[in-house]
Steps between C-alpha positions, in 0.01 A plus 500: 500500500309459175326185625376683808337763279341231283358325804364828632337572163343154490350554844348829386361345179311223680128560494262357749207318344162609634341249735199314375183519702442190703202296389226460755517152647203307622538344842582133482281275704689245701350165573502392860734209557519286806834446659590143569527427868828350602537299814803594697702218641739520789858563404731207559703525817843644437808331630668692781772733380841371590744738662758637262822311513764718659801531281845590609589866453853556379725745686489731196120503500490565874751784464291656225184471714673672794643765269160578353327508839771730641463736204124527544541559875750779427275648233206502740720693747614742222857360529557693824601209723801273534542250216621226735182539705286460187703192405464341844123554502473362148698188596260438789201551269632259235598239761148511646347474155714202401436328831125474430 
């Protein structure tokens, strides 16, 4: 408690120094400089992007994907529908996604 009072007293004791008047500055003259011209060259042709290698999805990963999709479907419907319907729709969605 005593330290709080000391801090409060220190804040009160601080005095603000008066600001000094800014000295008038003369405008600085800038010398004109020429920018170097740069020739643009054509970018080298890029190699075609290879399709991503499809990796095998484990049953646990697939289950988690279906679970997540079903949850978001139910949430979008304010959890008013049948959970098995959400799950079935999510399984179809994930199967279509993995098929691509």
